[in-house]
VOMIGU-54109 format. One line per 5 residues: number of its first residue (from 1); their letters; for each residue z, x, y of C-alpha. Coordinates in steps of 0.001 Angstrom, whole numbers, padded with zeros to 6 digits. Layout:
VOMIGU-54109
NUM = a = Z:X:Y ~ ...
This chain:
VOMIGU-54109
1 = xxxxx = -228387:-012245:007432 ~ -231225:-013668:009151 ~ -232422:-014180:005585 ~ -230055:-017119:004627 ~ -230251:-020454:006334
6 = xxxxx = -228317:-023356:006714 ~ -230208:-026377:007720 ~ -228911:-030107:007045 ~ -232336:-031405:006624 ~ -232633:-028798:003314
11 = xxxxx = -230424:-029438:000344 ~ -227825:-031179:002181 ~ -226914:-028277:004399 ~ -226343:-026055:001679 ~ -227159:-022279:002341
16 = xxxxx = -230619:-021223:001147 ~ -232982:-018219:001301 ~ -235231:-018856:004379 ~ -238547:-020425:003995 ~ -237520:-021627:000428
21 = xxxxx = -235067:-024604:-001052 ~ -233486:-021946:-003312 ~ -229646:-022147:-002748 ~ -227548:-018969:-002323 ~ -225021:-020265:-005129
26 = xxxxx = -228094:-020601:-007702 ~ -228620:-016847:-007103 ~ -225104:-016150:-007554 ~ -225002:-018456:-010675 ~ -227920:-016693:-012347
31 = xxxxx = -226600:-013116:-011965 ~ -223036:-014225:-012889 ~ -224624:-015645:-016378 ~ -226174:-012088:-016842 ~ -229667:-012544:-015547
36 = xxxxx = -230919:-009172:-014207 ~ -232120:-008985:-010646 ~ -235703:-008310:-012055 ~ -235371:-011717:-014505 ~ -234108:-013857:-011385
41 = xxxxx = -237144:-012320:-009278 ~ -239714:-013305:-012237 ~ -238053:-016903:-012591 ~ -238111:-017492:-008907 ~ -241283:-015219:-007410
46 = xxxxx = -240937:-016036:-004002 ~ -237786:-014223:-003913 ~ -237630:-010707:-002853 ~ -234859:-007801:-003635 ~ -233664:-008051:-000026
51 = xxxxx = -233432:-011965:-000654 ~ -230938:-011428:-003485 ~ -228899:-009013:-001575 ~ -228731:-011162:001434 ~ -227339:-013751:-000873
56 = xxxxx = -224692:-011480:-002645 ~ -223661:-010387:000931 ~ -223340:-014012:002139 ~ -221558:-014919:-000774 ~ -219201:-012132:-000183
61 = xxxxx = -218549:-013083:003699 ~ -217824:-016549:002606 ~ -215051:-015705:000449 ~ -213542:-012537:002217 ~ -210944:-014773:003632
66 = xxxxx = -210344:-017310:001120 ~ -207329:-017737:-000981 ~ -207519:-016580:-004543 ~ -208183:-019307:-006698 ~ -206881:-018948:-010819
71 = x = -209264:-020046:-013313
């Protein structure tokens, strides 16, 4: 999890990929909207496959104990 950082000076403290201003939520949103890992990496060349995996793991850990939300 050393790839994801929270710094109140960067994007108001939203979790981002270390060394970037790319927030975790953006990566999850792109994948959720159907982009492939390869397409995300093409759109954001500073990202790595490991960054995407770390973002997914971070998001998973954040919602692991959350209540169910009915959409």
